[in-house]
C-alpha positions as CSV (number, residue, x, y, z in Angstrom):
1,M,118.0,75.2,87.1
2,T,114.5,76.1,87.3
3,F,110.9,75.1,85.9
4,D,107.8,76.5,84.3
5,H,109.6,77.8,81.3
6,V,106.4,77.5,79.1
7,S,104.5,80.5,77.3
8,G,101.2,81.0,75.7
9,T,100.4,79.5,72.3
10,L,100.6,82.0,69.5
11,S,98.2,82.3,66.6
12,D,99.7,83.2,63.0
13,L,98.4,86.7,63.7
14,D,100.2,86.9,67.0
15,R,103.3,86.0,65.3
16,L,102.9,88.8,62.7
17,V,102.4,91.3,65.6
18,I,105.6,90.0,67.3
19,H,107.6,90.4,63.8
20,H,106.6,94.2,63.8
21,V,106.9,95.3,67.4
22,P,110.4,96.3,68.5
23,P,111.6,96.3,72.2
24,G,109.9,98.8,74.2
25,G,107.2,99.0,71.2
26,N,103.6,98.3,71.2
27,W,100.5,98.3,68.8
28,K,101.5,101.8,67.4
29,H,104.4,100.0,65.5
30,L,102.0,97.7,63.6
31,P,101.1,98.9,60.0
32,V,98.3,101.1,59.5
33,D,96.5,98.3,57.3
34,F,97.4,95.5,59.9
35,P,94.9,92.9,59.2
36,S,93.4,92.9,62.9
37,A,90.1,94.2,63.7
38,R,91.1,94.7,67.6
39,V,93.9,96.9,66.3
40,R,91.9,98.9,64.3
41,Q,89.6,99.4,67.2
42,I,92.5,100.2,69.6
43,R,93.8,102.8,67.0
44,A,90.5,104.3,66.6
45,S,89.9,104.7,70.4
46,A,93.3,106.3,70.7
47,T,92.4,108.8,68.1
48,R,89.5,109.7,69.9
49,G,91.4,110.5,72.9
50,E,89.9,107.5,75.0
51,G,93.3,106.3,76.2
52,S,96.6,105.3,74.4
53,R,96.4,101.6,75.3
54,S,100.2,102.0,75.6
55,T,101.1,98.4,76.8
56,Y,98.8,96.6,74.4
57,Y,100.7,94.5,72.0
58,G,103.8,95.6,73.8
59,R,107.2,94.2,73.8
60,L,109.5,94.5,77.0
61,S,112.6,96.3,76.9
62,W,115.9,94.6,78.6
63,E,116.9,97.9,80.4
64,K,113.6,98.9,81.9
65,A,111.1,97.4,84.4
66,A,108.2,95.5,83.1
67,Y,104.7,97.0,83.0
68,T,102.1,95.4,85.2
69,I,102.1,91.5,85.1
70,S,98.5,90.5,84.8
71,T,96.6,87.5,84.4
72,Y,96.8,88.0,80.6
73,I,100.6,86.9,80.1
74,T,99.3,84.1,77.6
75,R,98.1,86.4,75.0
76,P,99.9,89.5,73.3
77,G,96.9,91.9,72.9
78,N,96.1,92.8,76.7
79,G,99.5,94.1,78.0
80,C,103.2,94.1,77.4
81,F,104.0,90.4,77.4
82,I,106.2,89.9,74.4
83,H,109.7,88.8,75.4
84,P,112.3,91.6,74.8
85,E,114.4,89.6,72.3
86,A,112.9,86.2,71.4
87,D,109.7,86.1,69.2
88,R,107.5,84.7,72.0
89,L,105.6,85.9,75.1
90,I,107.1,85.7,78.4
91,T,106.9,82.3,80.1
92,V,105.4,81.4,83.4
93,R,108.8,81.4,85.3
94,E,109.7,84.8,83.7
95,A,106.4,86.3,84.7
96,A,106.8,84.9,88.2
97,R,110.4,86.5,88.5
98,L,109.0,89.8,87.3
99,Q,106.4,89.4,90.2
100,S,109.3,88.4,92.5
101,F,108.4,84.7,93.1
102,P,111.6,82.8,93.9
103,D,112.5,79.9,91.6
104,H,111.6,77.3,94.4
105,V,107.9,78.1,94.0
106,R,106.6,75.6,91.5
107,F,103.1,76.5,89.9
108,H,100.2,74.0,89.4
109,G,97.5,73.8,86.7
110,T,97.3,74.4,83.2
111,T,99.4,77.3,81.5
112,R,96.4,79.7,81.9
113,Q,95.8,78.7,85.5
114,R,99.4,79.4,86.4
115,A,99.2,82.8,84.5
116,M,96.3,83.7,86.7
117,Q,97.9,82.5,89.8
118,I,101.0,84.8,89.1
119,G,99.1,87.8,87.8
120,N,96.8,87.9,90.7
121,A,99.3,87.7,93.3
122,V,100.8,90.3,95.6
123,P,104.5,90.4,94.8
124,P,106.4,88.7,97.6
125,L,109.2,91.3,97.7
126,L,106.5,94.0,98.0
127,A,104.8,92.0,100.6
128,Y,108.0,91.5,102.4
129,H,108.5,95.4,102.8
130,L,105.0,95.8,104.0
131,G,105.5,93.1,106.6
132,T,108.4,94.7,107.9
133,A,106.3,97.7,108.9
134,I,104.3,95.5,111.2
135,A,105.5,93.9,114.4
136,P,105.9,90.2,113.7
137,G,103.5,87.6,114.9
138,T,101.0,85.3,114.0
139,A,99.1,86.0,110.6
140,V,96.1,84.7,108.6
141,D,96.1,85.3,104.9
142,L,92.7,85.4,103.1
143,F,92.1,85.3,99.4
144,A,95.7,84.0,99.3
145,G,95.9,82.6,95.8
146,A,99.4,81.2,95.0
147,G,100.7,82.7,98.3
148,G,102.6,85.8,97.3
149,L,101.4,87.8,100.1
150,G,102.1,85.2,102.8
151,L,105.6,84.3,101.5
152,G,106.6,87.8,101.8
153,L,105.1,88.2,105.3
154,E,107.0,85.1,106.3
155,L,110.2,86.5,105.0
156,A,109.5,89.5,107.2
157,G,109.3,87.3,110.3
158,H,105.5,86.8,110.6
159,Q,104.2,83.2,111.2
160,V,101.4,82.6,108.7
161,L,99.2,80.0,110.2
162,L,96.4,79.8,107.8
163,S,95.9,80.9,104.2
164,V,92.5,80.7,102.4
165,D,91.4,80.6,98.9
166,N,88.7,79.2,96.7
167,D,90.9,78.1,93.9
168,A,92.1,74.6,94.3
169,R,95.0,74.7,91.8
170,A,96.3,78.0,93.4
171,L,96.1,76.4,96.7
172,E,98.0,73.4,95.2
173,T,100.8,75.8,94.3
174,L,100.7,77.4,97.9
175,R,100.9,74.3,99.7
176,S,103.8,73.2,97.7
177,H,106.0,76.0,99.2
178,A,104.3,76.9,102.5
179,A,106.2,76.3,105.7
180,T,105.4,73.2,107.6
181,H,103.3,75.1,110.4
182,H,101.3,76.9,107.4
183,R,98.0,75.4,106.7
184,A,96.3,76.2,103.3
185,E,92.5,75.6,103.2
186,Q,89.9,76.1,100.4
187,F,86.9,78.0,101.6
188,D,84.2,80.2,99.5
189,L,84.0,83.2,101.9
190,S,80.8,84.2,100.1
191,D,79.2,81.4,101.6
192,P,78.1,82.0,105.0
193,I,78.4,78.2,106.2
194,E,82.1,78.1,104.8
195,F,82.8,81.5,106.2
196,R,82.0,80.1,109.7
197,N,84.2,77.1,108.8
198,M,87.1,79.4,107.8
199,L,86.7,81.2,111.4
200,D,86.8,77.9,113.1
201,A,90.1,76.7,111.0
202,A,91.6,80.1,112.0
203,R,90.9,79.7,115.7
204,M,92.0,76.1,115.6
205,A,95.2,77.2,114.0
206,L,95.8,79.9,116.6
207,G,95.2,77.6,119.3
208,G,94.3,80.2,122.0
209,R,96.9,82.8,120.7
210,E,95.8,86.3,119.8
211,L,96.0,87.1,116.0
212,G,98.7,89.6,115.2
213,L,97.8,90.3,111.5
214,L,94.8,89.5,109.3
215,A,95.9,90.1,105.7
216,G,94.2,89.8,102.3
217,G,93.4,91.0,98.8
218,P,89.9,90.1,97.8
219,P,89.2,89.6,94.0
220,C,89.7,92.9,92.2
221,Q,88.1,92.0,88.8
222,G,84.9,94.2,89.5
223,F,87.0,97.3,90.1
224,S,90.1,96.8,87.8
225,T,90.7,99.2,85.0
226,A,91.6,95.9,83.1
227,G,88.0,94.6,83.4
228,P,84.6,95.6,82.6
229,C,83.9,97.3,86.0
230,R,80.7,95.7,87.0
231,V,79.1,97.2,90.0
232,D,77.1,94.2,90.5
233,D,80.0,91.6,90.2
234,P,79.3,89.4,93.2
235,R,82.9,89.2,93.9
236,N,82.9,93.0,94.9
237,R,81.0,92.1,98.3
238,L,84.2,89.9,99.2
239,V,85.6,93.2,100.6
240,L,82.8,93.2,103.1
241,S,83.6,89.3,103.7
242,F,87.2,90.5,104.7
243,L,85.7,93.2,107.0
244,K,83.6,90.5,108.7
245,A,86.7,88.4,109.2
246,V,88.3,91.3,111.1
247,E,85.3,91.9,113.2
248,E,85.4,88.1,114.2
249,L,88.9,87.5,114.6
250,G,89.9,90.8,116.1
251,P,93.6,91.1,114.9
252,E,96.0,93.6,116.2
253,N,96.8,94.9,112.8
254,V,95.0,94.7,109.3
255,L,96.7,94.7,105.8
256,F,94.2,95.0,102.9
257,E,95.4,95.0,99.2
258,N,93.6,95.7,96.1
259,V,93.8,97.7,92.8
260,P,93.9,101.5,93.0
261,A,90.7,101.8,91.0
262,L,88.9,100.7,94.0
263,R,89.2,104.4,95.1
264,W,86.9,105.4,92.6
265,R,85.2,102.4,91.1
266,G,84.7,100.6,94.5
267,K,84.6,103.7,96.6
268,Q,81.4,102.6,98.6
269,F,83.1,99.3,99.6
270,L,86.4,101.2,100.5
271,D,84.6,103.8,102.5
272,E,82.6,101.2,104.4
273,L,85.8,99.4,105.1
274,V,87.5,102.4,106.6
275,E,84.5,103.6,108.4
276,R,83.9,100.1,110.2
277,L,87.5,99.6,110.9
278,A,87.4,102.9,112.9
279,G,84.2,101.7,114.6
280,L,86.1,98.7,115.7
281,G,88.9,100.8,117.2
282,Y,91.3,100.8,114.4
283,T,93.4,103.6,113.0
284,S,93.5,103.2,109.3
285,E,95.7,104.9,106.4
286,I,95.3,104.2,102.6
287,R,98.1,104.6,100.2
288,I,99.0,103.8,96.8
289,I,102.4,101.7,96.7
290,H,104.5,101.4,93.7
291,A,106.0,98.0,93.4
292,E,109.2,99.0,91.6
293,A,110.1,101.6,94.4
294,Y,110.7,98.2,96.6
295,G,112.9,96.5,94.1
296,V,110.2,94.7,92.0
297,P,111.0,95.0,88.4
298,Q,107.7,95.9,87.4
299,L,105.5,99.1,87.2
300,R,102.8,97.8,89.5
301,R,100.6,100.2,91.6
302,R,98.5,98.6,94.5
303,L,96.1,100.1,97.1
304,I,97.0,99.3,100.4
305,V,95.0,99.7,103.7
306,M,97.1,99.4,106.8
307,A,95.1,99.4,110.2
308,S,96.4,99.0,113.7
309,K,94.7,99.0,117.1
310,S,97.7,100.7,118.8
311,G,98.0,103.7,116.8
312,S,98.9,105.2,113.3
313,P,100.1,102.4,111.1
314,R,103.9,102.4,110.0
315,W,104.9,102.4,106.3
316,P,108.1,101.0,104.9
317,E,110.3,103.5,103.1
318,P,111.2,103.0,99.5
319,T,114.5,101.2,98.6
320,H,114.6,101.9,94.9
321,Q,113.9,104.6,92.2
322,L,110.3,105.3,91.8
323,I,109.8,105.7,88.1
324,R,107.7,108.7,86.7
325,P,105.0,109.0,85.3
326,Y,103.8,106.4,87.9
327,F,104.3,108.8,90.6
328,E,101.4,109.1,93.3
329,A,101.5,111.9,95.8
330,D,100.8,109.4,98.6
331,Q,103.6,107.1,98.2
332,P,105.1,106.7,101.5
333,G,108.6,108.0,102.5
334,P,110.8,110.3,100.4
335,L,111.4,109.9,96.8
336,V,114.7,108.0,96.5
337,E,117.4,110.1,94.8
338,S,119.7,107.3,93.5
339,D,118.9,105.6,90.0
340,V,118.9,102.3,91.8
341,R,116.3,100.0,89.8
342,V,115.6,96.5,89.0
343,T,115.4,95.9,85.1
344,V,113.9,92.9,83.1
345,R,117.4,92.1,82.3
346,D,118.2,91.7,85.9
347,A,115.0,89.4,86.4
348,I,115.0,87.0,83.6
349,G,118.5,87.5,81.7
350,D,119.8,84.3,83.1
351,L,116.9,82.3,81.5
352,P,117.2,80.4,78.2
353,L,115.7,82.4,75.0
354,F,113.8,79.3,74.0
355,A,110.8,78.2,75.9
356,R,109.8,74.7,76.6
357,D,106.8,72.8,75.8
358,D,106.5,71.0,79.2
359,P,106.2,73.2,82.5
360,D,108.0,70.3,84.4
361,Q,111.0,70.1,82.1
362,S,113.9,71.7,84.0
363,V,115.8,74.5,82.2
364,P,119.6,75.4,82.7
365,L,120.4,78.9,84.0
366,A,123.2,81.0,82.7
367,S,125.3,83.2,85.1
368,A,123.2,85.4,87.3
369,A,122.9,88.8,85.8
370,S,122.1,90.5,89.2
371,D,121.8,90.2,92.9
372,Y,118.2,90.0,92.4
373,A,118.5,87.0,90.1
374,R,120.7,85.5,92.7
375,W,118.1,86.0,95.4
376,L,115.4,84.4,93.2
377,R,117.7,81.4,92.6
378,G,118.2,80.8,96.4
379,E,121.9,82.1,96.4
380,L,121.3,85.2,98.4
381,S,119.2,85.8,101.6
382,I,116.9,88.5,101.6
383,D,119.1,90.4,104.2
384,Q,122.0,89.9,101.7
385,L,119.9,91.2,98.8
386,L,118.9,94.3,100.7
387,R,122.4,94.9,101.9
388,S,123.8,94.9,98.4
389,T,120.9,97.3,97.4
390,D,122.0,99.7,100.1
391,L,125.6,99.7,99.0
392,V,124.6,100.6,95.5
393,A,122.4,103.4,96.7
394,H,125.0,104.9,98.7
395,G,128.0,104.3,96.7
396,G,129.6,101.9,99.2
397,Q,131.9,99.1,98.7
């Protein structure tokens, strides 16, 4: 059984949208005279060539990967979040599975707060693969949210000693699944006093040991294509707070995560990050990583900066099919030749079609539809999951 099987509340207009949109469809399947000013605006902007908004009012397809799971899963108009079969939005648990959060992770807060924790997270399975490219050791995770990045790093053998965020409910979620040695503390890293307090907490957690890895994904709202792109958004400067933490803590390795749009919408911050890392003796590389190429059932692209004091950073090779047209030239490793991929059905096919009203109400599970689901349920280890993937990819028995 699992929990958090609750979805966003639908208006009458939302229900009318869901009635018209088929699996794999979107706003283009709505009648031309559909009674919505927002839909008329989307249609007009697409006609002017200003973008297709192809995920808006989208319904998932069982046999494909999901589009990006964002913080807007509680409403249908800002992404592809309609369940592939049931006439509802995907639930918190379904979104968590599409982000590769195991079922033992319980979320806290309102439905909206839980949705934000999931949408803002680094998929743990992606974080695991990134973590395997870095020698395991001590780690500190900044802007940790619900702990997706830290969870993946721990699966890869890193000892995450401290996670930091300024969202109390996200930290409540993180604390509920963190290892016993893993502290989670609330600090506002834009505040100089709280920043110093964070450094003290990190040094105390390290207890005189060297820091192997400083990881983190500062807030991306000022850079994301899903947002208004405000160059004066005060959260943008948290990129520099992350850099200051590197300067103060001197880790052997650095892992920085953000949205691909940081390359153009936040270029000044990215350039400063890389230049100052070089001045501190780090060799850095920037890549756009595709989550589906690492077994996450979601077309999610993330900008990753890897930096090391001991030479050029290593990158994990993809394990699954990289789905076009989401190809980027700097995806590390060769394109995977097989058609191994994880679908929406693989991720959520064993969950009930009917959502619950209470996130704390347990729901029964059908037979697992895939090894991916068995891993999420705790029935397979990460090593067993990867071995089964390798067998499929190479036609083994």
